[in-house]
VOGU-3710 file (C-alpha; in Angstrom, 3 decimals, decimal comma):
1> mtttkpcpal> -15,854/-26,264/-16,726  -18,638/-28,166/-18,492  -17,778/-28,566/-22,171  -19,800/-29,337/-25,246  -19,291/-32,350/-27,483  -17,227/-31,254/-30,518  -19,259/-30,949/-33,711  -17,163/-32,015/-36,732  -19,343/-30,096/-39,180  -19,044/-26,881/-37,170
11> qsriaafagr> -15,312/-27,333/-36,715  -14,915/-27,819/-40,473  -16,895/-24,658/-41,209  -14,827/-22,679/-38,716  -11,602/-23,920/-40,285  -12,845/-22,851/-43,716  -13,814/-19,443/-42,314  -10,308/-19,011/-40,870  -8,866/-19,752/-44,289  -11,001/-17,041/-45,876
21> vnklatkvpp> -9,949/-14,546/-43,197  -6,270/-15,315/-43,794  -6,692/-14,960/-47,549  -8,478/-11,640/-47,145  -5,705/-10,414/-44,829  -3,281/-10,471/-47,738  -5,442/-7,893/-49,527  -6,773/-5,924/-46,535  -4,275/-6,255/-43,679  -5,736/-6,131/-40,131
31> rrarfatdae> -5,706/-2,727/-38,481  -3,462/-4,139/-35,748  -1,074/-7,064/-35,521  -2,933/-8,307/-32,464  -6,437/-7,823/-31,075  -6,969/-8,089/-27,323  -9,092/-6,570/-24,584  -7,754/-4,012/-22,124  -6,844/-6,942/-19,829  -4,846/-8,559/-22,668
41> lelpdlytpl> -7,405/-11,294/-23,295  -6,839/-12,453/-26,880  -9,749/-11,865/-29,253  -10,167/-14,483/-32,014  -11,443/-13,642/-35,479  -14,818/-15,118/-34,583  -16,543/-16,442/-31,480  -18,639/-19,605/-31,872  -20,499/-22,024/-29,572  -17,198/-23,839/-29,031
51> daphtqadeh> -15,905/-20,745/-27,190  -18,958/-20,531/-24,932  -19,930/-24,027/-23,763  -22,257/-22,718/-21,052  -24,659/-21,452/-23,697  -25,331/-24,991/-24,843  -27,819/-27,427/-23,335  -26,480/-30,811/-22,258  -27,643/-33,501/-24,675  -28,650/-35,852/-21,818
61> dgssayllgl> -30,989/-33,713/-19,725  -31,044/-30,518/-21,777  -30,089/-28,223/-18,917  -27,120/-29,138/-16,739  -24,377/-27,255/-18,593  -26,502/-24,151/-18,816  -27,708/-24,178/-15,213  -24,296/-24,969/-13,720  -22,446/-22,415/-15,812  -24,937/-19,597/-16,150
71> glpgefpftr> -28,096/-20,316/-14,226  -31,184/-18,161/-14,507  -31,420/-14,522/-13,421  -31,981/-14,319/-9,672  -30,641/-17,842/-9,133  -27,243/-19,271/-8,173  -24,597/-18,601/-9,455  -26,204/-15,249/-10,372  -24,173/-14,847/-13,574  -27,218/-13,372/-15,275
81> gvqpnmyrgr> -28,221/-10,978/-12,474  -29,357/-10,904/-8,868  -33,061/-10,320/-9,608  -35,269/-12,486/-11,827  -36,798/-9,482/-13,591  -33,903/-7,015/-13,197  -34,866/-3,548/-14,514  -38,348/-4,600/-15,612  -39,245/-4,450/-11,935  -37,202/-1,455/-10,805
91> lwtmrqyagf> -34,536/0,587/-12,539  -31,079/0,887/-11,070  -30,697/3,695/-8,546  -29,413/6,834/-10,268  -26,969/7,916/-7,613  -24,935/10,891/-8,803  -21,855/11,452/-6,622  -21,675/15,048/-5,360  -20,152/17,161/-2,625  -18,090/20,328/-2,413
101> gsaadsnrry> -17,486/23,359/-0,222  -19,693/23,626/2,824  -22,589/21,453/3,945  -24,997/24,149/2,741  -23,395/24,200/-0,747  -23,717/20,437/-1,096  -27,236/20,356/0,309  -28,342/22,728/-2,451  -26,783/20,452/-5,097  -28,567/17,374/-3,648
111> hyllqrgqtg> -31,941/19,111/-3,793  -31,148/20,257/-7,351  -30,421/16,684/-8,491  -33,354/15,096/-6,634  -35,753/17,603/-8,166  -34,504/16,537/-11,606  -34,985/12,821/-11,168  -32,012/11,501/-9,219  -33,168/8,593/-7,063  -30,439/8,329/-4,413
121> lsvafdlptq> -27,786/10,472/-2,725  -24,053/9,876/-2,998  -21,891/12,050/-0,753  -18,325/13,047/-1,615  -16,236/14,215/1,338  -13,182/16,451/1,193  -9,707/15,112/2,004  -9,527/16,519/5,559  -12,787/14,738/6,437  -11,510/11,524/4,856
131> mgrdpdhels> -8,240/11,764/6,772  -9,781/12,661/10,141  -8,625/16,274/10,250  -10,810/19,223/11,197  -10,850/22,293/8,907  -8,540/24,268/11,210  -5,814/21,607/11,329  -2,571/22,737/9,669  -2,646/19,750/7,269  -6,122/20,769/6,064
141> hgevgrvgvs> -4,961/24,100/4,657  -5,805/24,414/0,967  -7,929/21,242/0,893  -11,088/22,209/2,781  -14,136/21,638/0,575  -12,010/21,058/-2,529  -12,799/17,505/-3,652  -15,886/17,004/-1,529  -17,926/18,481/1,274  -16,291/19,490/4,551
151> iasladmrvl> -17,964/17,759/7,510  -16,512/18,175/10,997  -19,440/17,918/13,399  -23,049/17,052/14,066  -23,940/20,659/13,244  -22,481/20,214/9,750  -24,352/16,959/9,175  -27,636/18,604/10,161  -27,096/21,219/7,454  -25,990/18,634/4,865
161> laglpldqit> -29,200/16,625/5,342  -31,624/19,513/5,834  -34,952/18,939/4,120  -34,053/15,431/2,956  -36,476/12,607/3,897  -34,059/10,102/5,428  -36,737/7,417/5,693  -37,543/7,683/1,960  -34,146/8,047/0,251  -31,005/5,945/0,319
171> tsmtinatat> -27,647/7,591/0,888  -24,210/6,385/-0,134  -21,219/7,891/1,655  -17,787/7,498/0,081  -15,679/7,469/3,215  -13,277/4,883/4,590  -10,886/5,572/7,476  -13,518/7,759/9,178  -16,507/5,792/7,888  -17,811/4,885/11,336
181> tllalyvava> -17,759/8,517/12,443  -19,638/9,774/9,383  -22,271/7,051/9,705  -22,558/7,929/13,412  -23,274/11,542/12,422  -25,926/10,371/9,940  -27,550/8,195/12,625  -27,462/11,065/15,131  -29,309/13,364/12,703  -31,908/10,651/12,036
191> deqgvsrkll> -32,376/10,225/15,803  -32,931/13,972/16,165  -35,485/13,940/13,345  -37,325/11,010/14,917  -36,604/8,694/11,981  -36,364/5,068/13,044  -32,913/3,584/12,531  -34,587/0,532/11,036  -35,834/2,702/8,134  -32,432/4,128/7,236
201> ggtvqndilk> -31,125/2,812/3,938  -27,839/3,365/2,205  -24,195/2,393/2,053  -20,996/3,467/3,719  -17,925/2,599/1,633  -15,832/1,560/4,653  -13,333/-0,383/2,488  -9,956/0,350/4,027  -7,917/-2,392/2,334  -8,101/-0,809/-1,108
211> eymargtyiy> -6,797/2,423/0,457  -3,511/0,719/1,339  -3,027/-0,606/-2,180  -4,522/2,080/-4,426  -5,743/5,324/-2,909  -3,953/6,316/0,293  -6,637/7,815/2,561  -5,886/5,499/5,467  -5,174/6,545/9,048  -4,657/3,492/11,253
221> pprpslrlit> -2,792/0,223/10,601  -4,763/-2,517/8,810  -5,657/-4,712/11,771  -7,247/-2,068/14,060  -8,938/-0,683/10,948  -10,551/-4,093/10,464  -11,835/-3,912/14,031  -13,646/-0,670/13,226  -15,205/-2,385/10,223  -16,386/-5,508/12,047
231> dlfsfchael> -17,745/-3,404/14,927  -19,781/-1,508/12,356  -21,045/-4,818/10,924  -22,304/-5,794/14,395  -23,849/-2,389/15,103  -25,732/-2,265/11,811  -26,964/-5,851/12,130  -28,624/-4,836/15,406  -29,566/-1,216/14,693  -29,603/-0,497/10,917
241> pqwntisisg> -30,813/-3,681/9,202  -31,284/-1,967/5,811  -27,837/-0,369/5,741  -25,065/-1,783/3,521  -22,176/-1,898/5,958  -19,399/-1,855/3,380  -18,948/-1,184/-0,319  -16,002/-3,331/-1,314  -14,404/-1,175/-3,924  -12,632/-2,134/-7,109
251> yhireagcda> -13,275/1,322/-8,495  -10,201/2,959/-7,010  -8,020/-0,048/-7,781  -8,976/0,350/-11,451  -8,393/4,105/-11,270  -4,884/3,366/-9,999  -4,148/1,458/-13,212  -5,128/-2,199/-12,860  -7,001/-4,098/-15,568  -10,415/-5,759/-15,501
261> vqevaftlad> -9,124/-9,133/-14,289  -7,168/-7,536/-11,454  -10,157/-5,390/-10,547  -12,277/-8,502/-10,030  -9,525/-10,454/-8,264  -8,338/-7,799/-5,828  -11,853/-6,623/-5,017  -13,083/-10,119/-4,208  -9,885/-10,880/-2,279  -10,638/-7,804/-0,160
271> giayveaala> -14,156/-9,159/0,313  -12,763/-12,488/1,493  -10,601/-10,665/4,047  -13,612/-8,780/5,434  -15,675/-11,955/5,712  -12,825/-13,717/7,499  -12,382/-10,784/9,893  -16,089/-10,802/10,737  -16,113/-14,554/11,318  -13,040/-14,244/13,544
281> vglkvdefap> -14,918/-11,981/15,985  -17,843/-14,354/16,194  -20,305/-13,005/13,633  -22,267/-15,560/11,631  -21,868/-15,312/7,871  -25,569/-15,072/7,070  -25,967/-12,286/9,647  -23,687/-9,812/7,870  -23,051/-11,084/4,329  -26,442/-9,972/2,905
291> rlsfffnghn> -25,462/-6,350/3,626  -22,104/-6,516/1,842  -22,091/-4,525/-1,381  -19,521/-3,846/-4,079  -18,354/-0,868/-6,127  -16,865/-1,306/-9,592  -15,437/0,894/-12,321  -17,189/1,278/-15,659  -14,412/1,341/-18,266  -14,286/1,857/-22,014
301> nlieevakfr> -14,051/-1,700/-23,379  -17,783/-2,407/-23,525  -17,888/-6,178/-24,043  -15,057/-6,880/-21,597  -16,802/-4,766/-18,969  -20,081/-6,664/-19,318  -18,155/-9,930/-18,946  -16,275/-8,530/-15,935  -19,451/-7,803/-13,993  -20,926/-11,214/-14,788
311> aarrlwarim> -17,701/-13,020/-13,841  -17,474/-11,139/-10,538  -21,042/-12,103/-9,650  -20,531/-15,781/-10,407  -17,174/-16,016/-8,659  -18,431/-14,296/-5,499  -21,454/-16,604/-5,300  -19,194/-19,632/-5,458  -16,757/-18,195/-2,906  -19,527/-17,511/-0,417
321> rerfsakddk> -21,144/-20,926/-0,845  -18,038/-23,109/-1,108  -15,536/-21,247/1,059  -17,770/-19,773/3,742  -20,766/-22,154/3,690  -23,268/-19,316/3,370  -26,834/-20,601/3,141  -28,920/-17,471/2,569  -29,177/-16,626/-1,141  -28,749/-12,961/-0,237
331> slmlrfhcqt> -25,316/-13,803/1,180  -24,319/-15,130/-2,238  -25,484/-12,146/-4,292  -22,891/-9,657/-5,460  -24,839/-6,395/-5,567  -22,832/-3,508/-6,977  -22,729/0,193/-7,632  -20,830/1,365/-10,694  -19,223/4,694/-11,500  -17,906/5,569/-14,916
341> agsmltaqqp> -14,129/5,835/-15,156  -12,722/9,136/-13,948  -9,270/8,104/-15,150  -10,583/7,909/-18,725  -11,837/11,515/-18,751  -9,677/13,878/-20,779  -9,081/17,587/-20,382  -8,589/17,723/-24,155  -11,838/17,928/-26,159  -13,881/17,342/-22,984
351> lcnvvrntvq> -17,165/16,908/-24,854  -15,803/13,536/-26,015  -16,210/12,515/-22,372  -19,973/12,533/-22,891  -19,530/9,676/-25,362  -17,072/7,827/-23,110  -19,427/8,124/-20,147  -22,359/6,818/-22,188  -20,440/3,741/-23,362  -19,213/3,051/-19,821
361> algailggcq> -22,685/3,488/-18,321  -24,160/1,194/-20,970  -21,646/-1,491/-19,994  -22,678/-1,221/-16,346  -26,366/-1,527/-17,224  -25,825/-4,462/-19,593  -23,732/-6,006/-16,814  -26,552/-5,719/-14,245  -25,561/-2,920/-11,832  -27,836/-2,001/-8,902
371> slhvnsydea> -26,910/1,678/-8,880  -24,946/3,946/-11,172  -23,092/7,246/-11,233  -22,177/8,859/-14,543  -19,282/11,308/-14,378  -19,652/14,832/-15,645  -17,781/15,664/-18,823  -15,845/18,572/-17,273  -14,408/16,686/-14,282  -10,915/16,511/-15,774
381> lalpsepsal> -10,891/20,308/-15,460  -12,863/21,136/-12,311  -15,619/19,978/-9,993  -18,802/19,392/-12,017  -20,780/22,467/-12,961  -24,574/22,296/-12,560  -25,186/21,938/-16,331  -22,629/19,123/-16,670  -24,005/17,320/-13,592  -27,492/17,561/-15,083
391> lalrtqqvla> -26,295/16,179/-18,429  -24,696/13,225/-16,613  -28,012/12,480/-14,917  -29,884/12,871/-18,204  -27,482/10,346/-19,759  -28,727/7,738/-17,295  -32,343/8,686/-17,927  -32,001/8,397/-21,710  -30,392/4,971/-21,355  -33,127/3,902/-18,939
401> hesgvadlvd> -36,146/5,154/-20,851  -35,155/5,410/-24,517  -32,515/2,793/-25,347  -34,582/-0,315/-24,608  -31,749/-2,048/-22,729  -33,692/-1,916/-19,441  -36,528/-3,913/-20,984  -34,438/-7,074/-21,338  -33,017/-9,219/-18,550  -29,277/-9,777/-19,181
411> plggsyaves> -29,488/-8,611/-22,825  -26,056/-9,958/-23,813  -26,407/-13,290/-22,022  -25,716/-16,088/-24,497  -23,378/-13,979/-26,603  -20,483/-16,284/-27,452  -17,997/-13,437/-26,983  -19,458/-12,331/-23,637  -19,655/-15,878/-22,263  -16,130/-16,755/-23,355
421> ltdqiearaq> -14,675/-13,574/-21,844  -16,699/-14,166/-18,664  -15,087/-17,587/-18,287  -11,592/-16,224/-18,944  -11,917/-13,335/-16,504  -13,252/-15,643/-13,800  -10,427/-18,163/-14,326  -7,676/-15,524/-14,269  -9,183/-13,812/-11,226  -9,221/-17,182/-9,438
431> dyirridelg> -5,506/-17,546/-10,186  -4,827/-14,187/-8,515  -6,935/-15,125/-5,481  -5,023/-18,416/-5,124  -1,748/-16,472/-5,162  -3,061/-14,072/-2,496  -4,133/-17,043/-0,356  -0,609/-18,471/-0,677  0,773/-15,171/0,649  -1,452/-15,438/3,737
441> gmvaaieqry> -4,520/-13,494/2,605  -5,087/-9,964/1,415  -3,802/-8,150/4,512  -0,529/-10,078/4,340  -0,369/-9,594/0,558  -0,757/-5,826/0,980  1,937/-5,792/3,653  4,196/-7,558/1,118  3,122/-5,057/-1,580  1,995/-7,798/-3,983
451> pqreierray> -1,192/-6,145/-5,308  0,509/-2,743/-5,357  3,266/-4,087/-7,628  0,739/-5,750/-9,940  -1,271/-2,527/-10,264  1,894/-0,507/-10,927  2,990/-2,992/-13,605  -0,293/-2,759/-15,505  -0,456/1,033/-15,169  3,044/1,286/-16,640
461> eyqrqveskq> 2,150/-1,045/-19,528  -0,970/0,994/-20,297  0,980/4,266/-20,367  3,600/2,755/-22,667  0,820/1,698/-25,046  -0,600/5,233/-25,094  2,793/6,814/-25,690  3,588/4,403/-28,525  0,092/4,857/-30,031  -0,674/1,161/-29,686
471> rivvgvndfv> -3,670/2,477/-27,801  -5,461/5,530/-29,210  -6,999/8,084/-26,849  -9,035/10,512/-28,938  -7,830/14,080/-28,529  -4,761/13,061/-26,519  -2,419/11,069/-28,779  -4,427/11,236/-32,015  -7,143/13,415/-33,573  -5,595/16,319/-31,704
481> mkeppvrglh> -6,833/19,849/-32,373  -6,330/23,348/-31,076  -9,090/24,299/-28,648  -10,388/27,466/-27,006  -10,510/27,532/-23,182  -13,513/25,760/-21,676  -16,051/28,178/-20,220  -18,548/27,784/-17,402  -16,401/25,660/-15,087  -17,299/25,384/-11,407
491> hldpqaeadr> -15,251/27,613/-9,083  -15,041/27,345/-5,303  -15,450/30,487/-3,221  -11,974/31,209/-1,748  -13,684/32,451/1,436  -15,214/29,014/2,065  -12,208/27,565/3,898  -11,891/30,521/6,266  -15,609/30,247/7,059  -15,265/26,553/7,866
501> vsevralraa> -12,341/27,242/10,208  -14,400/29,858/12,073  -17,393/27,516/12,319  -15,514/24,597/13,859  -13,759/26,864/16,365  -17,067/28,427/17,375  -18,558/24,969/17,879  -15,752/23,939/20,204  -16,090/27,116/22,236  -19,869/26,763/22,717
511> rdqqqthesl> -20,239/23,069/23,623  -20,280/21,348/27,007  -16,558/20,602/27,261  -16,836/18,121/30,091  -19,423/16,040/28,248  -17,319/16,040/25,081  -14,123/15,066/26,856  -15,863/12,311/28,809  -17,220/10,809/25,566  -13,730/10,802/24,027
521> ralaekasqp> -12,235/9,247/27,175  -14,834/6,461/27,017  -14,000/5,885/23,341  -10,269/5,627/24,109  -10,931/3,169/26,922  -13,000/0,865/24,693  -10,491/1,100/21,854  -7,627/0,077/24,149  -9,406/-3,163/25,078  -9,972/-6,237/22,876
531> aasdrnltca> -13,083/-6,224/20,700  -16,225/-7,473/22,429  -19,964/-6,910/22,201  -19,872/-4,516/25,162  -16,898/-2,639/23,696  -18,334/-1,854/20,274  -16,542/1,240/19,005  -19,465/2,294/16,810  -21,676/2,774/19,886  -18,955/4,850/21,542
541> ivaavkaqat> -18,503/6,991/18,425  -22,261/7,647/18,168  -22,152/8,849/21,790  -19,151/11,070/21,016  -20,712/12,802/18,009  -23,864/13,446/20,048  -21,614/15,047/22,671  -20,355/17,437/19,914  -16,961/15,801/19,454  -15,549/16,595/16,009
551> vgeiadtlrt> -14,396/14,207/13,302  -10,797/15,242/13,941  -11,031/14,775/17,693  -12,494/11,293/17,337  -9,774/10,335/14,832  -7,065/11,755/17,103  -8,422/9,754/20,040  -8,110/6,561/18,008  -4,679/7,617/16,718  -3,402/7,664/20,304
561> vfgeylg> -4,572/4,056/20,780  -4,070/2,467/17,340  -1,198/4,556/15,991  -0,902/5,755/12,397  -0,004/3,681/9,358  2,850/5,217/7,384  2,834/2,785/4,465
//
């Protein structure tokens, strides 16, 4: 780290200030014995230039410390943002996450949000779809359409996207184990509509490694799962040049209980594993790296969160340049979507969630996100109602158009506190990444349960702090009050699951069975052979969905070849 030359006068003033603080503490004791961020980074009484050397110009050429440590917006190491003008040029994409019930139900919600100013789609899928089970599978019972939309076939995807201009909007799909199949369905609908694949824009989450450590919606073992991912990289490089082929997700790791440092470290370690897997099958780094994207959690500790995003950007830029010799600036840019923290929403006094969401969204914007989802205040109780979903969107719009934060590029850049915390988060995240490298990389670390244990440790420590009131959660362990039941919650139609079962069975009965079975046989044959350009599984899955194979049938075909991962 570049450091500044100590200034005796400043050091003397700081020492005198510390004396005054200590003297005052005898009269007005501090509220807590210790002040620290959520990641246990110690907070001093005062931040000064000595805590943030990168904010200072080098006395010899006036720039080296600043440019090496921070750089300018849109320039390596991208600490201050990936675009020179950030939101002065274009606001972040307001991408509200939505999906429930049937494809028709969700399609109506998408039109509702787009008509009210949303600028991108974000599709939530139900658990059966995520796990590769059709609605009529016995394990799907009770879960169809519950936490997202139920999609089993090309017919469903047609309904989900009806009336949506696929060449004018971008679509994010939160799906992992079955990511290739859902993107294949999206591509098949675009082909039917005559929309060029080269015009399709969006993101498929496709991050399976975080499922093994934090979320659990995996199907196949890690190594064949990585083959599906790298095949999708190759397919999109050739066919969908504007599509983000993966959204490397720290969001769910944070939801599982990790802290901000771990979120950065484990997310970037996952990213390293994906880059290594792609290089191992012969892809060139600058062919696929520009389409990598990231997904982070927006948490409550505002200043720490801003520092977290900036540290992640700088660390990723250095990893890509120094470790992987990437040359294209776009390969070095960490572009990220942010969602406010679902785990911080409370069922008690749910209107307080409006305030939490606003603080979290503000942190993401001050930290330079490329797209943002704000949770609805009633999500701790039910799926978002239309009024709460609208309020969440309006929260983004007020921040964008009324707060003034979008008019400044990196508004908190140069803050001694932000720069110091940025340095600390980066350094501690690097320590974690070194440990993961020593274990053999992220796949090996997951197999040894290293990140899982670290997440569990921090989650336990957090819960102990809440229970002991070291950490106050308004309405939960303090400021508690008796409340009437919340009205106007969203309710799913209990008939919806039975309708979905009937629909998928009717589809199977009406299709050309020979064509479907032949497409699945071809998929199994390619999957049983080593990866190669002429055995790209994405191409085979696109052919299968066009032959009316269902999500469950495609997943079952791959289960027979790859096996299932039992954890």
